C-alpha positions in Angstrom: 84.1 111.5 109.4 81.0 113.3 109.9 80.0 114.4 113.3 76.7 112.3 113.2 78.5 109.3 112.0 81.1 109.5 114.8 78.3 110.2 117.4 76.4 107.1 116.1 79.7 104.9 116.2 80.5 106.2 119.6 77.0 105.2 120.8 77.3 101.9 119.4 80.5 101.1 121.0 79.2 102.4 124.2 76.2 99.9 124.1 78.7 97.0 123.5 80.9 98.0 126.5 77.9 98.5 128.8 76.7 94.9 127.7 80.1 93.5 128.2 80.3 95.2 131.7 77.1 93.9 132.7 77.7 90.3 131.6 81.1 90.4 133.2 79.5 91.6 136.4 77.0 88.9 136.4 79.6 86.1 135.7 82.2 87.3 138.2 79.6 87.2 141.2 80.9 85.1 144.0 77.8 82.7 144.2 78.7 81.5 140.6 82.3 80.6 141.4 80.9 77.2 142.9 79.5 76.4 139.4 82.3 74.4 137.5 81.3 75.6 133.9 81.4 79.4 134.7 85.1 79.7 133.8 84.6 78.3 130.3 81.4 80.3 129.9 83.2 83.6 130.9 86.0 82.7 128.3 83.5 82.1 125.6 81.5 85.3 126.5 84.9 87.4 126.6 85.7 85.9 123.2 82.4 86.8 121.6 82.3 90.1 123.1 85.7 90.9 121.3 84.2 89.8 118.2 81.2 92.0 118.6 83.5 94.9 119.2 85.5 94.3 116.1 82.2 94.0 114.1 80.8 97.2 115.6 84.1 99.1 114.7 84.0 97.8 111.1 80.4 98.6 110.7 81.2 102.2 111.9 84.1 102.4 109.3 81.7 101.2 106.6 79.0 103.6 107.5 81.6 106.4 107.6 82.9 105.4 104.1 79.5 105.4 102.7 78.6 108.7 104.0 81.7 110.1 102.5 81.1 108.5 99.1 77.5 109.9 99.1 78.7 113.4 100.2 81.3 113.3 97.2 78.5 112.3 94.8 76.3 115.1 96.0 79.2 117.5 95.7 80.0 116.3 92.2 76.5 116.6 91.1 76.2 120.2 92.5 79.3 121.2 90.6 78.3 119.5 87.4 74.5 120.8 87.5 74.5 124.1 89.4 71.6 125.5 87.6 69.5 122.6 88.4 70.4 122.9 92.1 69.6 126.8 92.0 66.3 126.0 90.1 65.3 123.4 92.9 66.3 125.8 95.7 64.1 128.5 94.0 61.1 126.3 93.6 61.3 125.3 97.2 61.6 128.8 98.3 58.7 130.0 96.1 56.6 127.2 97.5 57.6 128.1 101.1 56.9 131.7 100.4 53.5 130.8 99.1 52.6 128.6 102.1 53.7 131.2 104.7 52.0 134.0 102.8 48.6 132.3 103.2 48.7 132.6 106.8 
């Protein structure tokens, strides 16, 4: 898994955990214990947060898979068409050189 994909997945998981922590903190306050429906609400929120965690993990895995596939395709193209890659790199180099030479 690439570093940027791993960082994105970790950030998404951290956001979910922060939201879960905030919601649990609000629902566990002493003032709310006198409300009869809070226990059921806590259970529903915990269940939905567990689902959200699973979905975030699956989305991260899917993004990593797509990134690996794209990298594999780019690698295959570079090996199949090395002269086109070299020509494109040369064209970009000439263009950058011309632009920098004008200054």
